[in-house]
C-alpha positions in Angstrom: 2.5 0.2 9.4 5.3 1.8 7.3 8.6 -0.5 7.5 10.7 2.7 7.4 9.0 6.5 8.4 11.6 9.1 7.4 11.4 12.3 8.7 12.8 15.2 7.3 13.4 15.6 3.4 16.8 17.2 3.1 20.2 15.4 1.8 20.3 12.8 4.3 16.7 11.6 4.5 16.3 11.3 0.7 19.7 9.7 0.6 18.3 7.2 3.2 15.4 6.6 1.3 17.0 6.0 -2.2 18.9 2.8 -0.4 16.2 1.6 1.4 13.8 1.9 -1.4 15.9 -1.0 -3.6 15.2 -3.6 -0.8 11.1 -3.6 -1.6 10.2 -1.8 1.9 7.4 0.1 2.5 8.9 4.0 3.1 7.4 7.3 4.0 9.3 10.7 4.0 7.8 13.0 5.6 8.6 17.0 5.8 6.9 19.8 7.4 7.7 22.3 4.5 5.1 22.4 1.3 8.2 20.6 -0.7 11.5 18.3 0.1 15.1 19.7 0.1 14.3 23.6 0.3 17.9 23.8 2.4 19.5 22.0 -0.9 17.8 24.2 -2.9 19.3 26.9 -1.5 22.5 25.5 -1.6 22.2 25.7 -5.1 21.6 29.2 -5.8 26.0 29.0 -4.9 26.2 26.9 -7.2 25.6 23.4 -5.5 29.0 22.2 -3.7 28.2 19.0 -3.7 31.5 17.3 -2.4 35.6 18.5 -2.3 38.1 16.2 -4.9 40.7 15.6 -2.7 42.5 12.5 -0.6 40.1 10.8 2.2 42.8 11.2 4.9 42.6 15.2 3.8 39.0 15.0 3.5 38.5 13.9 6.8 40.2 16.8 8.5 38.1 18.7 7.6 35.6 17.6 10.1 35.7 18.9 14.0 34.2 16.0 15.0 36.2 12.1 14.5 33.7 10.2 15.8 33.9 6.5 15.0 30.2 6.6 13.3 31.2 9.7 11.5 34.4 8.8 10.2 32.7 5.2 9.2 29.7 6.8 7.4 32.5 9.3 5.7 34.6 6.2 4.4 31.7 4.5 3.1 30.6 7.3 0.9 33.5 9.2 -0.3 33.8 12.2 -2.4 33.8 9.7 -5.6 31.2 8.5 -4.5 29.0 11.5 -4.4 30.4 12.2 -7.6 29.4 8.2 -9.3 25.5 9.0 -7.5 24.7 12.2 -9.0 26.0 10.7 -12.5 23.5 7.8 -11.9 20.4 10.3 -12.0 21.9 11.9 -15.4 23.6 14.7 -13.8 27.2 16.3 -15.2 29.7 17.3 -12.9 32.5 19.3 -12.9 35.7 20.1 -10.7 37.0 23.8 -10.1 40.4 24.2 -9.3 39.9 24.4 -5.7 38.7 20.7 -6.2 35.0 21.8 -5.5 32.4 19.7 -7.4 29.4 21.4 -9.0 26.8 20.1 -11.3 27.6 21.7 -14.6 24.0 23.4 -14.5 25.7 25.2 -11.6 21.9 24.9 -9.5 20.3 22.2 -7.3 16.8 21.6 -9.4 17.7 18.9 -12.0 19.3 16.6 -9.1 16.6 17.1 -6.8 14.3 16.8 -9.3 16.2 13.5 -11.1 16.1 12.3 -7.0 12.3 12.6 -6.6 11.2 11.1 -9.6 13.3 8.2 -9.0 12.3 7.3 -5.3 8.3 7.9 -6.9 9.2 5.2 -9.3 10.3 3.1 -6.4 6.9 3.3 -4.3 8.3 6.0 -1.7 5.5 7.9 -0.1 6.2 11.8 0.7 3.9 13.7 2.8 4.3 17.3 3.4 3.1 19.6 5.6 3.3 18.0 8.6 5.5 18.8 11.7 6.3 16.0 14.4 5.5 17.2 17.5 5.5 13.5 19.7 7.4 9.9 19.9 5.0 7.4 21.3 6.9 3.9 21.2 6.8 3.1 17.5 4.6 6.1 16.9 5.1 9.8 15.3 2.5 12.2 16.0 2.6 14.9 13.4 0.7 18.5 13.6 -1.0 19.1 10.4 -3.5 21.8 9.0 -6.3 18.7 9.4 -5.6 18.4 13.0 -3.0 15.9 14.3 -2.3 12.3 12.8 -0.4 9.4 13.7 2.3 7.3 11.6 3.6 4.0 12.8 6.6 2.2 11.4 9.3 -0.4 12.7 11.7 1.8 12.3 11.8 5.8 12.5 15.1 8.3 11.1 15.0 11.5 11.9 16.7 13.8 9.7 15.0 17.1 10.7 18.6 18.8 10.1 20.1 21.6 12.8 18.5 24.8 14.1 19.5 27.3 11.0 17.3 28.8 8.2 13.9 28.1 10.1 12.0 29.3 6.9 13.3 26.6 4.9 12.4 23.9 7.7 15.5 23.4 9.7 14.4 25.5 12.8 15.2 22.9 15.9 11.9 22.6 17.6 12.2 18.9 17.9 14.7 19.5 20.8 11.3 20.9 22.5 9.7 17.4 22.4 12.6 14.8 21.5 13.8 15.5 25.0 14.6 11.2 25.2 17.7 12.4 23.4 21.4 14.0 25.0 22.6 16.7 22.7 25.1 19.2 22.7 24.0 22.7 22.6 23.9 24.1 19.2 25.8 27.2 17.9 26.1 28.9 15.1 28.8 27.5 12.5 29.8 28.5 8.9 28.5 32.5 9.9 29.4 36.2 9.3 30.2 38.6 11.9 28.7 40.9 12.7 30.4 45.0 12.6 28.7 48.3 12.7 30.2 49.8 9.8 31.6 53.7 9.7 30.1 55.8 7.1 33.2 55.4 4.7 32.4 51.8 4.0 29.1 52.0 2.9 30.7 52.4 -0.8 32.1 48.9 -0.4 29.0 47.0 0.8 28.5 43.8 -1.1 32.4 43.9 -2.5 34.5 40.7 -2.1 37.9 41.0 -0.6 40.1 38.7 -2.2 43.8 37.6 -1.5 43.8 37.7 2.1 43.7 35.4 4.9 42.2 35.4 8.1 43.2 33.9 11.9 41.5 33.2 14.8 43.2 31.4 17.5 44.7 28.2 16.5 42.5 28.4 13.2 43.9 29.8 9.8 41.8 30.9 6.8 42.4 32.0 3.4 39.7 32.6 1.5 37.6 35.7 0.5 35.2 37.8 2.2 32.3 40.0 1.3 31.5 43.1 2.9 28.0 43.5 4.0 25.9 45.7 5.5 26.2 44.2 8.9 28.9 43.2 8.7 31.6 40.1 6.4 30.6 37.3 5.1 32.4 34.5 2.9 34.5 31.5 2.9 37.6 33.1 4.5 35.5 33.8 7.9 33.0 30.9 7.9 36.2 28.4 8.6 37.1 30.3 11.5 33.6 29.5 13.4 35.0 27.3 15.8 36.9 29.5 17.5 34.3 32.7 16.8 32.5 30.8 19.1 34.9 30.7 21.5 35.3 34.2 21.7 38.8 34.1 20.1 39.9 37.6 17.8 40.1 37.6 14.3 43.5 39.0 12.5 43.4 39.9 9.2 46.5 39.6 6.6 46.1 41.7 3.8 49.5 40.9 1.9 49.6 37.1 2.7 52.1 36.4 0.3 54.7 39.0 1.7 57.5 37.7 4.0 58.4 40.3 6.8 61.5 40.9 4.8 59.5 42.4 1.7 57.3 44.0 3.5 60.6 45.9 5.5 62.0 46.9 2.6 58.4 48.1 1.3 58.8 50.5 3.9 61.8 51.8 3.4 60.4 53.9 0.2 59.7 57.2 1.0 56.0 58.6 1.0 57.4 62.1 -1.0 54.4 63.9 -2.6 51.7 61.0 -2.9 48.9 60.4 -0.8 48.4 58.0 1.6 46.0 56.2 -1.1 48.4 55.8 -3.9 51.3 55.3 -1.2 49.6 52.1 -0.5 48.4 51.2 -3.8 51.6 51.7 -5.6 53.9 50.5 -2.9 52.1 47.3 -1.8 49.3 47.0 -4.2 46.3 47.6 -1.7 43.2 48.5 -3.7 40.6 50.6 -2.2 38.3 48.2 -0.6 41.7 47.0 1.2 42.4 50.4 2.0 39.2 51.3 3.4 39.6 48.1 6.0 43.1 49.2 6.6 41.7 52.4 7.9 38.5 50.7 9.7 40.3 48.8 12.0 44.0 50.8 12.1 43.7 51.3 16.1 46.4 54.2 15.2 46.3 56.6 12.9 48.3 55.5 9.6 52.0 56.0 9.7 54.8 53.3 8.6 55.0 53.0 12.1 52.2 51.1 12.5 51.4 49.5 9.2 54.2 46.9 9.6 51.9 45.4 12.3 48.2 46.1 10.5 48.9 45.1 6.8 49.7 41.8 8.3 47.9 41.5 11.7 45.3 43.8 11.7 42.4 43.2 14.3 39.2 43.0 13.0 37.0 45.0 15.8 33.4 43.4 15.8 30.7 42.2 17.7 30.4 38.4 17.4 29.0 35.8 15.5 26.0 36.6 13.0 22.5 34.9 14.8 22.2 31.4 14.2 19.6 31.3 11.5 21.8 33.4 8.9 24.4 30.6 9.8 24.7 28.0 7.0 24.9 25.4 9.2 25.3 24.6 12.8 27.2 22.7 15.3 26.0 20.9 18.1 22.8 18.2 18.0 22.8 14.2 18.9 25.5 13.5 21.3 27.1 9.9 19.0 28.3 8.6 22.4 24.3 7.3 22.7 23.9 5.7 19.1 25.9 2.0 17.9 28.0 1.8 15.1 24.9 2.4 12.7 23.5 5.8 14.3 20.5 3.8 16.3 19.6 5.2 19.8 21.1 2.2 22.3 17.8 2.7 24.7 15.3 2.9 21.8 16.1 0.1 19.4 14.9 1.2 15.7 15.2 5.3 16.2 17.8 6.3 14.1 19.4 10.1 13.5 21.3 11.3 10.1 22.3 14.7 8.7 23.0 18.2 10.6 20.7 16.6 14.0 24.2 14.9 14.7 26.5 16.8 16.6 29.0 17.3 13.7 30.7 20.6 12.1 32.4 21.2 8.8 33.7 23.9 6.9 31.6 25.0 3.5 33.7 23.3 0.5 31.4 20.3 -0.3 31.9 18.9 3.3 28.8 19.6 5.0 26.3 18.0 1.8 28.7 14.8 1.8 28.5 14.3 5.3 24.6 14.6 5.1 24.6 12.0 2.3 26.8 9.6 3.9 25.3 9.7 7.3 21.9 9.3 5.5 23.6 6.4 3.7 25.1 4.5 6.4 21.9 4.8 8.6 19.9 3.4 5.9 22.6 0.8 6.0 21.6 0.5 10.0 18.0 0.1 9.0 18.6 -3.0 6.8 20.0 -4.8 9.4 17.6 -4.0 12.0 14.6 -4.7 10.2 16.3 -8.2 8.6 17.3 -9.1 12.5 
């Protein structure tokens, strides 16, 4: 029998193994994919934003769920702790102008390789291509290529992720068999919008739209978006996910730094013999892609009468958030009120949860990975207490 069985080899599960492997325990990590950390590696393709260097109070405000267990986990493993941990694995970091922290190599593979090597040296066993299908008492049943396999353990940590990026192992299949646990329904988070574009937008596919702000409901966002064949993506739209899932309308401000007074004064300038394109470019500094969006979403033909509204409050016509499997993360998951202070299931002592399986949500920008690492470590400390008592 193992001391600790960890199901899910992402950041949360690996961080739990990292802490517990220092305690001379028998530990096995199981993942249904051929290798560990598939989604972690995917995050590395955009530079691997590990955390955000900002005051703790400001950091915590980015989490929609302020449950005590989550807050305690994040206070226990702050952004500076994330940096120290990465440095301990020989990974150099740098902080960008917005406070986002990245490895200097701008990828995840060196960190993951060093991490797994460290766990191997400490005797942590890794098992791959095993899909958990049933929990019975202290044993977990896995489906493998060679039939079912049973692994018994004194404590079990579930860190199997949410319900996005199925091809990377985060498929939410545990909802089908872990039925004794109460869950909040999953919804897409940090996801793009679906838009059926007019033909004139095609030449702008793949282009970024910068120096804009967006609003949906009470949430405001300032960040660039990318025009894709199926809609828009990017940090500017991702942070609006909670409002989008409630069906709130999305408004685009093409001139976020312009006051109403400045806009009014600019509108007094005559068009003269200029084309609308030249007028918009010269007077409002609108580039071609912003002009394309203005034409796409304007409810009326271009005129000075409507520009004052459309330049600052352009209603984005869309078909809703993109599919959940395309989302960077998901909101929803295991409800905190059935877990103790260290994320152990009240009605099944020895069963713990961490990572995106838990019901919390946050925007991109380093918050997602930090919370996965922090809850993994917090649950590991709970496992330590459970085994000692």
